[in-house]
C-alpha positions in Angstrom: 71.8 73.1 20.7 73.2 76.4 21.8 72.7 79.4 19.5 75.3 82.1 18.9 73.0 85.0 20.0 70.8 83.3 22.6 72.0 85.7 25.3 71.1 88.8 23.2 67.9 90.7 23.7 66.7 92.9 20.9 63.9 95.6 21.3 62.7 95.9 17.7 60.8 99.1 17.0 61.3 98.9 13.3 58.5 98.6 10.7 58.1 97.7 7.0 61.0 95.6 5.6 64.6 96.7 6.1 64.6 96.8 9.9 62.4 93.7 10.5 64.2 91.6 8.0 67.5 92.5 9.7 66.2 91.6 13.1 64.9 88.4 11.7 68.5 87.4 10.8 69.4 88.0 14.5 66.4 86.0 15.5 67.5 83.1 13.3 70.8 83.2 15.1 69.1 82.8 18.4 68.5 86.3 19.6 65.4 87.1 21.7 63.8 89.6 19.3 60.8 91.5 20.8 58.8 93.4 18.2 57.4 96.4 19.9 54.4 97.7 18.0 51.8 100.4 18.5 48.6 99.0 19.9 46.8 100.2 16.7 49.1 98.2 14.5 50.8 100.9 12.6 53.2 98.7 10.6 51.8 99.0 7.1 53.4 95.7 6.1 50.7 93.9 8.1 48.2 95.5 5.6 49.9 94.3 2.4 48.5 91.3 0.6 48.0 88.7 -0.4 46.6 87.3 2.9 46.3 83.9 4.6 43.3 84.1 6.9 43.7 87.9 7.0 47.5 87.6 7.9 49.8 89.3 5.4 52.2 87.0 3.5 54.4 90.1 3.1 54.7 90.4 6.8 55.4 86.7 7.2 58.5 87.1 5.0 60.4 89.2 7.5 59.2 88.4 11.0 59.8 84.8 12.1 61.6 84.1 15.3 60.2 87.1 17.1 57.7 87.9 19.8 55.1 90.7 19.3 54.4 93.1 22.2 52.2 96.2 21.9 53.3 99.4 23.6 52.2 103.0 23.0 55.4 105.1 23.2 53.4 108.3 22.9 52.0 107.7 26.3 54.2 108.5 29.3 53.4 105.2 30.9 54.5 103.5 27.7 57.8 105.3 27.7 58.3 104.4 31.4 57.8 100.7 30.6 60.1 100.9 27.6 62.8 102.5 29.8 62.5 99.6 32.2 63.0 97.2 29.3 66.1 99.0 28.1 67.8 98.2 31.4 68.2 94.5 30.4 68.3 94.9 26.7 71.3 94.6 24.4 70.0 96.1 21.2 67.4 98.7 20.1 66.5 98.8 16.5 64.4 101.6 15.1 63.6 103.1 11.7 61.6 106.2 12.6 62.4 109.4 10.7 65.5 111.2 12.1 64.8 113.0 15.3 61.5 111.1 16.2 63.0 109.1 19.0 64.8 112.1 20.4 61.6 114.1 20.5 60.0 111.2 22.5 62.9 111.3 24.9 64.0 107.9 23.8 67.0 108.7 21.6 70.4 107.2 22.0 71.8 109.9 24.2 68.9 109.4 26.7 68.8 105.7 26.5 72.5 105.2 27.1 72.1 106.9 30.4 69.9 104.0 31.4 72.2 101.3 29.9 75.6 102.3 28.5 76.0 98.9 27.0 73.0 99.3 24.7 73.6 99.1 20.9 71.2 101.5 19.2 70.7 100.9 15.5 68.9 103.7 13.6 67.8 102.9 10.0 66.7 105.9 8.0 66.4 106.7 4.3 69.2 109.2 4.2 71.1 109.0 7.5 71.3 111.2 10.6 73.2 114.0 8.8 73.0 115.9 5.5 70.3 118.1 3.9 67.8 115.2 3.4 68.3 113.6 6.9 64.7 114.1 7.9 63.1 113.0 4.7 61.2 109.6 4.6 63.0 106.9 2.7 61.2 104.4 0.5 62.9 101.6 -1.5 61.9 102.7 -5.0 62.8 106.3 -4.4 66.2 105.3 -3.1 66.6 103.1 -6.2 65.9 106.2 -8.3 68.2 108.6 -6.5 71.1 106.1 -6.2 71.2 105.4 -9.9 70.4 101.7 -9.8 67.1 102.4 -11.6 68.9 104.2 -14.4 71.0 101.1 -15.2 68.0 98.7 -14.9 65.7 97.9 -17.9 66.0 97.6 -21.6 68.4 99.9 -23.5 65.5 101.4 -25.5 63.0 101.4 -22.6 62.4 103.4 -19.4 64.4 103.2 -16.2 63.0 100.3 -14.2 63.1 99.4 -10.5 64.4 96.0 -9.5 61.5 93.6 -9.1 62.1 93.0 -5.4 62.7 95.7 -2.7 66.4 95.4 -3.2 67.4 98.4 -1.2 65.5 97.2 1.9 66.8 93.7 1.5 70.4 94.8 1.2 69.9 97.2 4.2 68.5 94.3 6.3 71.8 92.5 5.8 73.7 95.5 6.9 71.4 95.8 9.9 72.5 92.4 11.1 76.2 92.9 10.2 76.4 96.2 11.9 74.7 95.0 15.1 76.9 91.9 15.2 80.0 94.1 14.7 78.9 96.4 17.5 78.2 93.4 19.8 81.8 92.2 19.1 83.2 95.6 19.7 81.3 95.8 23.0 83.2 92.7 24.1 86.4 94.9 24.0 85.1 98.2 25.1 82.3 97.1 27.5 80.1 99.9 26.1 77.6 100.1 23.3 77.2 102.6 20.5 74.9 104.2 18.0 74.7 102.8 14.5 73.6 105.3 11.8 72.5 103.2 8.8 71.1 104.8 5.7 69.3 103.2 2.8 70.9 105.5 0.4 74.4 104.8 1.8 73.7 101.1 1.5 72.5 101.3 -2.1 75.4 103.6 -3.1 77.9 101.0 -1.7 76.1 98.4 -3.7 76.5 100.2 -7.0 79.8 98.2 -7.1 81.4 98.1 -10.6 78.9 100.8 -11.8 80.2 103.3 -9.3 83.8 102.2 -9.7 83.7 102.6 -13.5 82.5 106.2 -13.1 84.8 107.1 -10.2 87.9 105.9 -11.9 87.5 106.3 -15.6 84.4 108.5 -15.9 82.3 105.8 -17.6 78.5 106.4 -17.1 76.9 103.0 -17.4 73.6 102.8 -19.2 70.7 100.4 -19.4 71.6 97.3 -21.4 68.6 95.1 -20.6 69.8 91.6 -19.7 73.3 92.2 -21.1 76.3 93.4 -19.2 78.0 96.8 -19.3 81.5 95.2 -19.3 81.3 91.5 -20.1 80.3 89.6 -23.4 78.5 87.3 -23.8 76.7 87.7 -20.5 73.0 88.0 -21.1 69.7 86.3 -21.7 69.3 84.4 -25.0 66.0 83.1 -26.4 66.1 79.4 -27.2 63.7 77.5 -29.4 61.2 77.6 -26.5 62.3 79.4 -23.4 65.0 82.0 -22.5 68.2 81.1 -20.6 70.8 83.3 -18.9 74.2 82.6 -20.3 77.3 83.8 -18.5 80.5 83.2 -20.4 82.2 85.6 -18.0 85.9 85.2 -19.0 88.0 84.2 -22.0 88.4 80.6 -21.0 84.6 80.2 -20.7 84.2 81.9 -24.1 86.6 79.5 -25.7 84.6 76.5 -24.4 81.4 78.1 -25.5 82.9 78.5 -29.0 83.7 74.8 -29.1 80.2 73.9 -27.9 78.5 75.8 -30.7 80.9 74.8 -33.4 82.6 78.1 -33.7 86.1 77.3 -32.5 87.5 79.8 -34.9 86.0 82.7 -32.8 88.3 81.9 -29.9 91.3 82.8 -32.1 89.7 85.7 -33.9 91.2 89.0 -32.8 87.7 90.6 -32.8 86.5 88.1 -30.2 89.6 86.6 -28.5 89.5 88.8 -25.4 86.6 90.2 -23.5 87.7 93.8 -24.4 87.6 92.9 -28.1 84.2 91.1 -27.7 82.8 94.2 -26.0 84.1 96.4 -28.8 82.5 94.1 -31.4 79.4 93.2 -29.4 77.0 94.4 -32.0 78.5 92.0 -34.5 79.0 89.0 -32.2 75.7 88.9 -30.3 73.3 88.7 -33.3 75.2 85.6 -34.4 74.9 83.9 -31.0 71.2 84.8 -30.9 70.6 82.9 -34.2 72.6 79.9 -32.9 70.7 79.7 -29.6 67.4 79.5 -31.4 68.3 76.2 -32.9 67.8 74.1 -29.7 65.5 74.1 -26.8 66.5 75.5 -23.4 66.7 72.0 -22.0 69.0 70.9 -24.8 71.3 73.9 -24.4 71.4 73.7 -20.6 72.5 70.0 -20.8 75.3 71.0 -23.2 76.3 74.0 -21.3 76.5 72.0 -18.1 78.6 69.4 -19.8 81.0 72.2 -20.9 80.8 73.7 -17.4 79.6 77.0 -18.7 77.3 78.9 -16.2 73.8 79.1 -17.5 70.2 78.8 -16.2 66.6 78.9 -17.4 64.8 82.2 -16.7 62.3 80.7 -14.2 59.1 81.9 -12.8 58.9 82.0 -9.0 56.9 78.8 -9.1 59.6 77.1 -11.2 62.3 78.5 -8.9 60.6 77.1 -5.8 60.2 73.7 -7.5 63.8 73.6 -8.8 65.6 70.4 -7.9 68.5 72.2 -6.3 66.2 74.4 -4.2 64.3 71.3 -3.1 67.5 69.4 -2.3 68.7 72.2 0.0 65.3 72.1 1.8 65.0 75.8 1.2 61.3 75.9 2.0 60.1 75.2 5.6 56.7 74.9 7.2 55.6 76.6 10.4 52.3 76.7 12.3 50.9 80.2 12.7 48.3 80.8 15.4 45.9 82.4 12.9 47.0 81.5 9.4 47.6 77.9 10.2 50.4 76.1 8.4 52.5 78.6 6.5 55.5 78.1 4.3 58.6 80.3 4.4 62.0 80.4 2.7 64.5 79.3 5.3 67.6 81.2 6.4 70.4 80.7 3.8 72.9 80.2 6.6 74.3 76.7 6.9 76.9 75.8 9.5 78.8 72.5 10.2 78.3 72.8 13.9 75.1 74.9 14.3 71.5 74.2 13.4 69.7 77.4 12.5 66.0 76.8 13.4 62.8 78.6 13.1 61.5 78.7 16.7 58.5 81.0 16.3 56.2 81.7 13.4 55.8 85.4 12.6 53.6 86.8 15.4 50.2 88.3 15.2 49.9 91.8 16.7 50.3 91.8 20.4 50.5 88.0 20.6 53.0 88.0 23.4 52.0 91.2 25.2 50.5 89.5 28.3 53.1 86.8 28.8 56.0 89.2 28.1 55.1 91.9 30.6 54.4 89.3 33.2 57.7 87.6 32.7 59.9 90.6 32.1 58.5 93.2 34.4 56.4 91.1 36.8 53.2 93.0 36.0 50.0 91.3 37.3 46.6 90.9 35.7 45.2 94.1 37.3 48.1 96.2 36.1 47.9 94.8 32.6 44.1 95.4 32.4 44.7 99.1 33.5 47.3 99.5 30.9 45.0 98.1 28.3 42.1 100.2 29.4 44.3 103.3 29.1 45.5 102.5 25.5 49.1 101.8 26.6 49.1 98.1 25.5 46.8 95.8 23.5 46.5 92.1 23.8 46.7 89.7 20.9 45.0 86.4 20.3 46.3 84.5 23.3 46.1 84.8 27.0 43.3 85.7 29.5 42.8 89.2 28.0 42.8 88.1 24.3 40.5 90.0 21.9 
C-alpha cells in the first residue's frame, strides 16, 4: 500500500527526544528518514536505561522507521558528503544550539543554495531570536520557565514537573505538523523554507486555559493537585480500595452524578446547581463527595459511573494501562525484531485511517547500522572509498555489512 510521505526524504540530525520523536511520526507516514549521527554516537538518549541487550529502551521509543548513518560533520569530507545528500533531500531536521549549523557552514542560507526546495526545521530551546536564543533547552527547565511546573503538584506541596517529558513530546508533534505544512506550502510555491521551532514557544502555546485565564481576567492559576482550577467535581477520589479520576465536567453530568450517589437535591441547590456555584462552594462540596466515594470499591463505582455515562477511570500503573482491555483491543502494542536487542515491543502510532495502513517497517536502528548500504546506494561509494572514510573518522559502520564492527 502506498504511504502519504513515501517520496519524502528526511535528513535527521536531531538528538534526544523532541526532534527524533517528530521525525518518527514522518517515518510512520512513509518518509525515508535517515538519522545522521556522529561516529562516536553523541546522542545521549542511546545511553539512557533501562537496556535490552545494551540497547536503550528510551532510544527505542522515538526512533522506529529510520535508518542510521554515521557522518562526522566536523570533518570537511563529512560536510562535503552531507552537501551531496542535500541535493536530493526534502527535509533537514536539526536541534543543535542556535548558530551551530551556521558555524559549520551548513545553516539554512547555505543549504538552500544547494537545494532551494529544502525544508529546514530547527528545534531549539528558545528559538532563533531573543535574549536566550543560544541557551540550551531541556524539558524540565522549559517546564519551570513556562509556568507548567507551577500549576502541577499538590496545593500544599512543591512545584512538580510532569511525569513524562511533556515539552519534548508536544514539540515532536509540532515538528511533524510544521514540516507537513511546509511540504504542502512547497506544492504551491515550489520552494522550501526555514522552520524556527522553540520548546518554550510550544509549551507556552500549550498553557491553554491557564494562559487564557491570566491574559483575559488576570487570574493566576495555582496548584490544585488532581483537582481543576475551573471545574468541579473534576479530580481524583479515593474509593474503598483504589483511586479513580472522576470528571463531571458540566452541569448535566453533575446532575446525573447526583442521581447516582443519591443526592438529587444537590442538582437543584443554588450552591451547587452551576459549575460557577460549585467552584465557589468547592470546600463544602468536595469533602462530602470524598466520604461518599469511600463507601464502594473502584470497580463498583466505575460500573455505576459507566452506566450513568459519567467519565471516570481508575488511576492505573503503566502495567495496568498496557493491559487495559481497551488498549489491548486497539492493538496498541506491537512487536518488532531488533538486530541487537531481539524482539522488542513498542507503542504503535496512534494514527488510524480508513484507507491507509500505518506500518512499522524498521526497528529503531543501532548506531551506523545502514552506513555502508546507504552510501553505496545514495552516493555510489565503493568499498575502498568507504574504508578510507572510516579510517579517517568521517564515518563508522554499524553491526551489518562487510565492514561491521
